[in-house]
C-alpha positions in Angstrom: 0.0 0.0 0.0 2.8 2.4 0.8 4.2 2.0 -2.7 0.8 2.8 -4.2 0.5 5.9 -1.9 3.9 7.1 -3.0 2.6 7.4 -6.6 -0.4 9.4 -5.7 -1.1 13.0 -4.8 -3.5 14.0 -2.1 -6.5 15.8 -3.3 -6.8 19.2 -1.5 -9.8 20.3 0.7 -11.7 23.5 0.7 -12.4 26.0 3.4 -15.2 25.2 5.8 -18.5 26.7 4.9 -18.3 26.0 1.1 -21.6 24.8 -0.2 -23.0 23.3 -3.4 -24.9 26.5 -4.2 -21.8 28.6 -3.6 -23.3 30.6 -0.7 -22.6 30.1 3.0 -25.4 28.9 5.3 -24.1 31.4 7.8 -21.5 34.2 7.9 -18.3 33.0 9.5 -14.6 34.0 9.8 -12.0 32.5 7.5 -9.9 29.6 8.5 -7.0 30.7 10.7 -5.0 29.5 13.7 -5.7 32.0 16.4 -2.7 33.6 18.2 -3.4 34.5 21.8 -2.1 38.1 22.2 -2.9 38.4 25.9 -0.6 37.9 28.8 -1.6 34.8 30.8 -3.4 35.2 34.1 -1.1 33.8 36.8 -2.8 33.5 40.1 0.2 31.7 41.7 3.2 33.5 42.9 6.7 32.2 42.0 6.7 30.5 45.4 3.3 29.0 44.7 4.5 27.5 41.5 7.5 26.0 43.3 5.2 24.6 46.1 3.0 22.8 43.6 6.0 21.6 41.6 7.6 20.3 44.8 4.3 18.6 45.8 4.1 16.8 42.4 7.7 15.7 42.6 7.2 14.4 46.2 4.2 12.4 44.9 6.5 10.8 42.2 9.4 10.2 44.6 7.6 9.1 47.8 4.1 7.8 46.8 4.5 6.7 43.2 2.2 6.1 40.3 0.6 2.8 39.4 1.4 1.6 35.9 -0.6 -1.4 34.9 1.0 -1.7 31.5 3.8 -4.4 31.8 5.9 -2.9 29.0 6.1 0.4 30.8 7.2 -1.3 34.0 10.1 -2.8 32.1 11.1 0.5 30.6 11.0 2.2 34.0 13.2 -0.6 35.5 15.7 0.0 32.6 15.6 3.7 33.3 16.6 3.1 37.0 13.3 4.0 38.6 12.0 2.1 41.6 9.4 -0.5 40.5 7.5 -2.3 43.2 4.9 -4.5 41.6 2.9 -2.0 39.6 4.0 1.0 41.7 6.7 3.2 40.1 8.6 5.9 42.0 10.9 8.2 40.1 13.4 10.9 41.2 12.7 14.5 40.3 16.1 15.0 38.6 15.3 12.1 36.2 11.7 13.4 35.6 12.9 16.9 34.8 15.6 15.6 32.5 13.1 13.6 30.6 10.5 16.4 30.4 13.1 18.9 29.2 13.5 16.7 26.1 9.9 17.5 25.0 9.5 20.2 22.3 7.8 23.4 23.4 5.7 23.3 20.2 5.0 21.0 17.3 3.0 20.9 14.1 0.4 18.3 13.1 -0.3 18.1 9.4 -3.5 16.3 8.2 -4.4 15.1 4.7 -5.0 18.7 3.7 -1.7 20.6 4.5 -3.6 23.9 4.5 -5.3 22.6 7.7 -2.0 22.0 9.6 -2.0 23.2 13.2 0.7 24.3 15.6 0.4 23.1 19.2 2.5 25.4 21.5 3.7 29.0 21.8 0.8 31.5 21.6 -1.2 29.4 19.2 -4.7 28.3 20.2 -6.7 25.6 18.4 -10.2 24.4 19.1 -11.5 20.8 19.0 -15.0 19.5 18.6 -16.9 17.7 21.4 -15.6 14.1 21.8 -17.0 10.9 23.3 -20.4 11.6 24.7 -22.6 8.4 24.5 -25.8 10.4 24.0 -27.1 12.9 21.5 -29.6 15.7 21.9 -31.3 18.1 19.6 -34.6 20.0 19.6 -36.3 17.3 17.6 -35.0 14.1 19.2 -34.4 15.0 22.8 -31.8 12.8 24.6 -31.2 9.6 22.7 -28.2 7.2 22.3 -25.7 8.3 19.7 -25.7 6.8 16.2 -23.4 6.8 13.3 -25.7 9.2 11.5 -25.6 11.6 14.5 -21.8 11.2 14.6 -21.5 11.9 10.9 -23.6 15.1 11.1 -21.5 16.4 14.0 -18.4 15.7 11.8 -20.0 17.8 9.1 -20.3 20.6 11.6 -16.7 20.0 12.5 -15.6 20.4 8.9 -18.0 23.3 8.2 -16.8 25.7 10.9 -13.5 27.4 10.4 -13.2 28.1 14.1 -12.9 24.3 14.7 -9.4 23.1 13.9 -9.4 19.5 14.9 -11.7 16.5 14.4 -11.1 14.9 17.8 -12.5 11.7 19.0 -16.0 10.6 18.2 -18.3 13.7 18.4 -20.9 11.3 19.8 -20.4 7.6 20.4 -22.2 5.7 17.7 -23.6 2.9 19.8 -25.5 1.4 16.9 -22.1 0.1 15.6 -20.5 -2.9 17.3 -17.5 -1.8 19.4 -15.1 -4.1 17.5 -15.5 -2.2 14.3 -16.8 1.2 15.5 -13.4 2.9 15.1 -13.2 1.7 11.4 -16.6 3.2 10.4 -16.1 6.5 12.4 -12.6 7.1 11.1 -13.7 6.4 7.6 -16.5 9.0 8.0 -14.0 11.4 9.7 -11.4 11.1 7.0 -13.9 11.5 4.2 -16.2 14.2 5.7 -13.3 16.3 7.0 -9.8 17.2 6.0 -8.7 18.3 9.5 -6.3 16.8 12.0 -7.7 13.5 13.3 -7.4 11.7 16.7 -7.0 8.0 17.7 -8.4 6.5 20.8 -5.8 4.5 22.8 -8.1 1.7 23.5 -6.2 -1.4 22.4 -3.5 -1.9 19.9 -5.8 -2.7 17.0 -7.6 0.6 17.2 -4.5 2.7 17.4 -2.7 0.8 14.6 -5.9 0.9 12.4 -6.2 4.6 12.8 -2.6 5.3 12.0 -2.9 3.2 8.9 -6.1 4.9 7.8 -4.6 8.4 8.4 -1.6 7.3 6.3 -3.8 6.1 3.5 -6.0 9.2 3.6 -2.9 11.4 3.2 -1.6 9.4 0.3 1.6 8.9 2.3 4.3 6.3 2.4 5.2 4.8 5.8 8.3 7.0 5.9 6.3 10.1 5.1 3.8 9.3 7.8 6.5 8.8 10.4 8.6 11.8 9.5 6.2 14.3 11.1 3.1 14.2 13.2 0.0 13.5 11.1 -2.5 12.8 14.0 -2.5 12.4 17.8 -3.9 10.5 20.7 -5.1 11.9 24.0 -5.1 9.7 27.1 -6.5 10.2 30.6 -4.9 8.8 33.8 -7.2 6.8 36.1 -7.1 9.3 39.0 -5.9 9.0 41.6 -2.4 7.9 40.7 -2.9 5.3 38.0 -2.3 4.7 34.3 -4.0 1.8 32.7 -2.9 -0.8 30.1 -4.3 0.3 26.7 -3.8 4.0 27.0 0.0 3.7 27.8 0.2 1.1 25.0 -1.4 3.4 22.5 0.9 6.3 23.3 4.0 4.1 23.0 2.8 2.9 19.6 2.1 6.5 18.5 5.4 8.0 19.6 7.4 5.2 18.0 5.8 6.2 14.7 6.4 9.9 15.2 2.8 10.9 16.2 1.8 13.3 19.0 0.4 12.4 22.4 -1.5 14.5 25.0 -1.7 13.3 28.6 -4.7 14.7 30.5 -5.4 13.5 34.0 -9.1 13.7 34.9 -8.9 15.0 38.4 -12.1 16.1 40.2 -11.4 17.9 43.4 -13.2 16.3 46.3 -13.6 12.9 44.6 -10.6 11.7 42.6 -8.3 14.4 43.9 -7.8 16.5 47.1 -10.6 19.0 47.8 -8.1 21.8 47.6 -7.2 23.1 44.2 -3.5 23.2 44.9 -3.6 19.5 46.0 -5.7 18.6 42.9 -3.3 20.4 40.5 -0.3 18.8 42.2 -1.8 15.4 41.8 -2.7 16.1 38.2 0.8 17.3 37.4 2.4 14.2 38.9 0.1 11.9 36.9 0.8 13.7 33.6 4.6 14.1 34.0 5.1 10.4 35.0 3.7 9.4 31.6 5.4 12.2 29.6 8.8 11.2 31.2 8.2 7.6 30.1 7.5 8.7 26.5 10.6 11.0 26.4 12.8 8.2 27.7 11.5 5.9 24.9 11.7 8.5 22.1 13.5 11.7 23.1 11.9 14.8 21.6 8.6 13.1 20.8 5.7 15.6 20.6 3.9 15.7 23.9 1.4 18.1 25.6 0.2 18.2 29.1 -3.6 18.4 29.7 -5.7 19.7 32.5 -9.2 18.5 33.4 -9.1 19.6 37.0 -12.5 20.7 38.3 -14.6 20.1 41.4 -17.7 18.0 42.2 -21.0 19.1 43.7 -20.4 18.1 47.3 -24.2 17.6 47.7 -24.6 15.1 45.0 -21.1 14.1 43.9 -21.8 15.1 40.3 -19.0 16.8 38.3 -19.2 20.6 38.0 -17.6 22.6 35.2 -17.1 26.2 34.4 -16.8 27.0 38.1 -14.5 29.5 39.7 -12.4 26.6 40.9 -12.2 25.1 37.4 -11.1 28.4 36.0 -8.4 28.9 38.7 -7.2 25.3 38.3 -6.8 25.8 34.6 -4.9 29.0 35.1 -2.7 27.4 37.7 -1.9 24.4 35.4 -1.0 26.9 32.7 1.6 28.4 34.9 3.0 24.9 35.6 3.0 24.0 31.9 5.1 27.1 31.1 7.4 26.1 34.0 8.0 22.7 32.4 8.0 24.1 28.8 5.1 22.0 27.6 2.1 22.8 25.4 -1.2 22.9 27.3 -4.6 21.3 26.6 -7.7 22.3 28.5 -11.5 22.1 27.7 -14.6 24.0 27.0 -17.0 22.2 29.3 -20.2 22.6 31.3 -22.6 20.6 33.5 -25.8 21.9 31.9 -28.2 19.3 30.4 -29.6 21.4 27.5 -28.3 24.4 25.5 -29.6 27.1 27.9 -28.1 30.0 29.8 -26.3 27.7 32.3 -24.7 25.9 29.4 -23.4 29.0 27.9 -22.1 30.8 31.0 -20.3 27.6 32.2 -18.8 27.0 28.8 -17.8 30.6 28.4 -16.1 30.5 31.8 -14.3 27.4 30.6 -13.3 28.9 27.3 -12.1 32.1 28.8 -10.1 30.2 31.4 -8.4 28.5 28.4 -7.6 32.0 27.0 -6.3 33.2 30.4 -4.2 30.1 31.0 -2.4 30.2 27.7 -4.0 26.9 26.6 -2.8 25.7 23.1 -5.5 23.1 22.4 -9.1 23.4 23.7 -10.9 20.1 23.7 -14.7 19.9 23.7 -14.9 23.5 22.5 -18.2 23.0 20.7 -21.2 20.8 21.5 -20.6 19.5 25.0 -23.5 19.0 27.5 -24.3 17.1 30.8 -20.7 16.9 31.9 -19.7 15.0 28.7 -22.7 12.7 28.5 -24.5 14.6 25.7 -23.4 16.0 22.3 -25.7 18.6 20.8 -25.6 20.3 17.4 -27.5 23.4 18.7 -24.9 23.7 21.5 -22.1 23.1 18.9 -23.3 26.1 16.9 -23.9 28.3 19.9 -20.4 27.5 21.1 -19.0 28.4 17.7 -20.4 31.9 18.1 -18.4 32.3 21.3 -15.3 30.8 19.6 -15.6 33.3 16.7 -15.9 36.1 19.3 -12.7 34.9 21.0 -10.9 34.8 17.6 -12.1 38.4 16.9 -10.9 39.5 20.3 -7.4 38.3 19.4 -7.2 40.3 16.2 -4.7 43.2 16.3 -7.2 45.5 14.6 -9.3 45.6 17.8 -6.4 47.2 19.7 -4.7 49.1 16.9 -3.5 52.7 17.8 -2.5 54.3 14.5 -3.5 57.9 13.9 -6.5 56.5 11.9 -7.5 54.5 14.9 -7.2 57.4 17.3 -9.5 59.3 14.9 -8.7 62.8 16.0 -9.9 64.3 12.7 -13.3 62.5 13.0 -13.6 63.6 16.6 -12.8 67.2 15.6 -15.4 67.0 12.8 -18.2 65.7 15.0 -17.4 67.9 18.0 -19.8 67.8 20.9 -23.1 68.1 19.0 -23.1 65.5 16.2 -22.7 61.8 15.8 -20.3 59.5 14.0 -22.7 57.5 11.8 -22.2 59.6 8.8 -18.6 60.6 9.0 -16.2 59.4 6.3 -14.1 57.7 9.0 -17.1 55.5 9.9 -18.1 55.0 6.3 -14.6 53.7 5.4 -14.6 51.2 8.3 -18.1 50.2 9.2 -18.3 46.9 7.4 -15.3 45.5 9.3 -15.2 47.6 12.5 -17.1 45.2 14.7 -17.7 41.5 15.1 -20.8 40.4 13.2 -22.7 37.5 14.9 -24.4 34.6 13.1 -26.6 33.4 15.9 -26.9 36.3 18.3 -29.9 38.5 17.7 -29.2 42.2 18.4 -32.7 43.6 17.6 -34.8 45.1 20.4 -37.6 43.0 21.9 -40.3 44.4 19.6 -38.4 43.6 16.4 -37.4 40.2 17.8 -41.0 39.4 18.7 -42.3 40.6 15.3 -39.7 38.4 13.7 -41.1 35.3 15.3 -39.7 35.5 18.8 -37.2 32.7 18.0 -35.0 31.8 21.0 -31.2 31.1 20.5 -31.4 27.3 20.5 -34.1 27.4 17.9 -32.0 29.7 15.7 -29.1 27.3 16.1 -31.2 24.4 15.2 -32.3 26.1 12.0 -28.7 26.9 11.1 -27.7 23.2 11.8 -30.3 22.0 9.3 -29.2 24.6 6.7 -25.6 23.5 7.1 -26.5 19.9 6.6 -28.5 20.7 3.5 -25.7 22.7 2.0 -22.8 20.6 3.1 -20.3 19.3 0.6 -17.4 17.0 1.8 -13.9 18.0 1.0 -12.5 16.4 -2.1 -10.6 13.1 -1.9 -8.7 11.2 -4.6 -10.8 8.3 -5.9 -8.0 5.9 -5.5 -7.4 6.9 -1.9 -11.1 6.6 -1.0 -11.1 3.1 -2.6 -8.0 2.1 -0.6 -9.6 3.3 2.6 -12.8 1.4 1.8 -10.8 -1.8 1.1 -8.9 -1.4 4.3 -12.0 -1.0 6.4 -13.6 -4.0 4.7 -10.6 -6.2 5.2 -10.3 -5.2 8.9 -14.0 -5.9 9.5 -13.6 -9.3 7.9 -10.7 -10.0 10.3 -12.9 -9.1 13.3 -11.7 -5.5 14.0 -10.6 -5.0 17.6 -11.3 -7.5 20.4 -13.9 -6.4 22.9 -13.8 -9.4 25.3 -10.9 -9.5 27.8 
């Protein structure tokens, strides 16, 4: 297959929002990788950073992390760490030496090189919702996810220029058997989108299959695939203080073939982590660095990012809470630690709300702005997440994209430009104290691009809104969703590449896919 791929050229994609009729269903900004121009919010003093770092190092040195993956235990023994059964303790000097090998930034290039993303520095990319088992829209209510739901959310992922990564399964298609689910979803993902793709580290077959499908979709030889990151995997530790078998295995397989990994502990303060945010962050840092150190020992310089998913629980019910003040501060604190270690950062745009209502948007906005303030480089679940990750919703997806576009506009240098034309003394002199600026030439020259133009927000007064049908936000988002689906056109793919992908999926299904019984 690699020889065939070498003779072919990848067919390019088109910008999100292109339609069969040549008109966009909504107005949206062009594709770009946002650059966060703000100084990060740093709630910790230098002494606070050192205190959390020391706490994380003492966890690694004195308490240890459980690694259930047998290969990783052998690697730790070889590296001189203390291995007692499945418990691994490692010295801080070794950990810091390994972490220092990780690049501060890296680029992932999908089948359409125009969709390449940089993870690190001031770059900030947004990822669709990933992994909810349930789907909700205004017509269906809450129902189990299907392949059709998943494909429609992938269409939204491709359509919106403010979404840069096709991460995970936007909703889990439970109508497909788990042994072959990854094959069908990755086929849909690679044909309906041309953006960076993700592989779940849930058994060697799934990771190996996805890497091969990404290679085929890119028209790449094995050498070309392995020469630079083309995809990534994201894993969660099993908090507190544990890494499981398949996730570590998947990361080892990815880094050995030059692909990127993100290690994101899932630490909920008061449940899987200490109730204090400093303790929860220290625990999260220890869990993440233990795995990153392992990967850097195996393949020095492999692309790794540290993730944060530190929030709190409702102490009345035990339910996860997101977009809280504690979540925001934990994200900012982890951002400080990520810069201390020189690692790119991943966080999330999350909420606990059950439907796309006010609670959903204020919690998600808190989460997204915490990502901005923390210097996050990759924002997971940035569009479509509900019920603490148990629901994916197209209406919420579209409402979130409005917020993402606002954040991207907020970053634009034009908003804070201070040239003489921006200071506008001539226009101010012309209007004086008795006129208005609507009719000035200064305004006429700039009014079309002066301000952000929404596609879902309704800025009319109540009477005009009511006369226009009194359509609430979620309803407007639902209508936009339907229009996007009606107008959607998948990015082009070379016929031979599509046929090879189809043949690969058929062959792997005939072989049984991935085992599900252990």
